[in-house]
N, C-alpha and C positions, 0 to 999 in steps of 0.2 A: 422536375425531378430533384429529389434530395441528394445528399451526399451518400454514395453507395458504400456500405460497410461490410466487411468480412470478419468473421471471428474464426481463428484457428485454435482448436483445442476447446470447442464449444460444450463438450460433454462433462467437463470438470465443474467444480463449484464456482470458480471464478468466471469461467466461461458462461455459466448459466446466469450468474448475475449481470454479466455484460449483456446478454441477450435481452434480459428483463429491462435493463436501463435503456437499451437501443430501441426497444418496442415503444417505450414511452417518450422518445426523443422527438423534438419538433422538426429537426433538420436531417436526421439520419434515417436512411432506409436500409434495412437488413437485406443484403444481397445473397449471402451464403454463409453457412455455418458448417465447420468441418470437425471431424474427429478421426480417430484411428479405429480401435476395436468396436466402436459403436457406429461407424459409418454405415449408412444404409438404412438406419432406424428412424422412424418419425421422431421429431424433436420432443414431442409431448410424451413419449414413452421413456425418454431419458430424464426429461425435466417435467414432471407432471404439473408443476405450478405454472408452467408456459403453455398449457392447453389453450388453444385458440390461435397459436402461431403455427400456421400450416406450412411446415418446413421439414425436409428430410436431410439429415446429417449427411454431407459429402465426404468424400476422401480428402485428406490433406495433401494436396499437390498443387504445383504452380497453376495448373489450368483452372483451379477453383477461384483463383484470385485475379483473373485477367480483367474483369470489369469493375474492380473495386477502386474507389478513391482513397479508401482508409481501411488498414488491416490492423485488428488487434490480435497479438500473438499471446494466447493464454496457454501456453505449453509448458512442460516440465522444465526445470533449469537444465541448461546444456542442450536443449532441443531447438530453441529459437534461431540460433545463429545461422544454421544451414538454410533454413527457409528464408530468413531475412536477406541472406546474400544473393538469392536469386530473384527477388522481387524488384520490379522496375524502380528506378529512382524517383519517377513521377508519383509513385503511390506513397502516401504517408503511413508511417507505421508507429504503433505503440506496442512495446514489448512489456508484458506483465511479468516475464521471467527475469531471472538475474543476469542473463548472458552479457548484457551490455552496460550494466551499472558501474563497474569498477574501472578505474583508470590503471590500478596497479596490477600488472599481470602476475606477479608473484603472489599477491593476495588472492587473486582468483584461484591459481593453482593450488594454494594452501587450503583454502576453504571449500572449493568446488572440485578441483581437479580438471584435467583435460586442457585443450588448447584455449587460450584467451581470444576472444572474438573482437576486442577493442571496445572502447566506450562511446556511447551516444550521450546526447543532451540528457541530463538528469531530470526526471519529471516530478519535481516538488516545487510548485509554483510559488509557494509561500516563503521560500528561501530568498534573501536578497539578490535582486538581478536576475533570477532564474526565470521569471515569467517572460521576459523579453527574448531570452534564449530559446525557450520552448515555442514562442510564436513565430521564430524564424526556421525552425527545425523541420525536417522531413522525417526524422528518426528520433524518437524519445524512448528512453529507458524508464519504465515505471518504477516507483519506489517499492521495496519490500514492506510487508505489513508491519513487522516490528519496528523497521527503520522509520516509517511515517510517524507512528506513535512517539518514538523516543526522539527523533530529530526535532519534531515540532516542539516538544518539551525542553530540550537541551540547547538548540542552536542559539536562541536569543541570549541565554546565560553566558554562552562563551564568546558570542560576537560583541557583546556589551562589556566584556571583561569582568563581569560579575562573579563567575566561576572559574575554578582552576581546571584547565584542560587536562591535566595529569592525574585527576582523582574524580572519576565518574563511576558510580555503581547503580545498576539497574536490575530491578526484579520485575518481571512482566509476566502476566498470566494470559494465555491464549486459548480460544475455543477450538474444537477438534477440526473444524473445516480448514484450519491453516495447514493441516497435514495432507490435504488433498482428498480425493474420492476413492482412491484405490483401497480395496480391503486390507486392513492391517489388524492383526491380533489385539495389539494394545489399545486400539481405538474402538473395539467392541463395547456396546453399551454397559455390559455386565462388568467390563473392566474399567471403564471411565467413571460411571456414576458413583458418587460418593467418595470420590478420590481426587487429590491433587498430587501431580508428579512432576519433578524437574526433568528436563531433557537437554541434550547438547550443552551440558554444564561447562563453561569455560571454553567452548569452541563453537559458538553459534555463528552461521555464515553471514548473518547481518551486521556483525561487529565491524568488518572493514568498510562496509557501506556507510554505517552510521559515522564512524571517525572521518571519513572522506567528506560526508556532507555537513558535519558540524565543526570540524577542526579539533575534535577531541584526540589527545594523543595516547591516553590510556582509558580503557573502558571495559569494565566487567559486567557482563550480561548473563543473568540466570533466568531462562525461560521456564515457565511452569504450565503444564497441560491441565486446563480447567474443564470441568464437566458441564460444558455448554456448547452449542454448535457453533457460535460465531461471537466474536468480540475480543478485543485486547484491552487489558488494563496495565498500564506501565507505570511503575514508580521509580522515578529518576532522582537520584541524589548526587549532589556535587559539593566539593569543598569550596567555600567562598574565598574570594581573593582578599577580603577585608572582614574584620571581626564585628563591624558595625552595620552589617547588612540585615535589613528587616524584611518581614513578609510583605509590607507595603512596597518596598523598593523592588523586590522581585516581581511583584504583580504589575508594577509600573512598566517594568522592562517588557513582560509579556503583552501588556495592553498596547504598549507602542509599536510592538512587532506585528500584532494581529488585529488591531483595532478595526481596520478597514477590510479584514479578510471575511468573505461570505461563509466560508466552510471551516473556519477555526473560531471556537467560542471560548473566551476566558470566563468561567463561571463567576457569579456573584460571590463576594467573600462569604466564607462559611459553607458554601455548597461544594461538594466533592463529586468528581466524575464517577459514573458507573456505566458499565457496558450496555445495560438495557436501554439506556437513554439514547444510544447512538445506533440501535438495531434498525438496519434498512436505511440509514442515512449516509450521506456523503461527507459528514462533518466529524471534526474532532473536538473533543471537550477537554479543557485544562484548568487545573487549580494549583496553587503554589503556597508554600510557607517555608518557615525556617525552624528546624528542629531545636527545641528549647534546651536540650541537653548537649547534643553534639555541635550545634551551630551550623550543620550542614543545610543546604538548600534542598528543598524537596519540591518537585513538580510531579504531579499525577495527571496522566493522559489516558483518555479512553477513546477508542475508535471501533467501528465495526470492521473486522479485518477483511471481509469481502467487499466493504464499501470504500471508505477512505484508505483502506489498506490494500485495495485491489482495483475493482472494477469501477467504482465511482471516481477514484483518482485518475484511472486511465481515460474515462469520459471527459473529466475536467481537463486533463492535458490535450486531448483531442479537440475540445472546444477552442482552447487557446490557439492551437495549430491552424484551425480553420476560421479564426477571427469571428467565432460565435460568442454570445454571452457565456461567461465562464461556467455558470451554474445551469445551463441549458440541459434538461432531461434529468436533473439531480435534485435531491431534497436535502436541506440542512436539518430536517426534522426527522426524528426516529418514529418507530412504530411501537405503541403500547396498548395493552399490556403485553 
């Protein structure tokens, strides 16, 4: 018998992507998938792309998880903590929501509101020393989607002393699935198609998470809604700490950080990330240069927000927690066209 897995919040986009990855995982056995308003419906009626998985969505309650070895929480922000608190300590949990990412209770209140549930081990194994912490953990807080793309681009610059932690500016475009599956007027096809629109300008909830993960002290993030279902393209710029930093120096720092990482790819010189290349994959693509006019360091990062930005990242963390090959059930390659 494999590792018995439960997914709470399986009716959403991240939950559906989790189910797809679990179905192809060599060691995971899907035991139960739960939902709220969609409970009682056949899985394929909610996720037609999962036709062939003979499963009915169950109610989200403690009884649904009694036989699970591993629980993925794919619930809205603020809803994971209550369920996590009643799960047995013997069950390993990966929370895809934000409830357990932040150490700073004041930052949680400022950006999310409500009571702070406390911090778990942060689930980004590519950060220095983090993989060992995840391996020992029974509770892991999965990264936010923007946070993955931006942290992977920024962290090596700050850890190496290459960039100024007080001057980081990010503009990042995201597909509409990042806003969840609930019907929203501004996400209607006729509203989104042919349009780019900024949102949560100057107050995006992933900012404190990115600062916590990278050591940045000041970070300006402008998110942009793009007319595509999935993907994030983040352009991260930072002031260098020296005037003689070249593109080759920046690329060398990124290469040293990620040269052995199976799910982070520094592209060949001259090739730039684009979201279509990461579609359906668990990988991040990076490229870097130095602006010839301002001298600022530029790193561009692309991910699938439902892949490395959510479900694939969660599976990667779970693999580490169960001492499995880190890429089990995952692909570093995208789908094209």
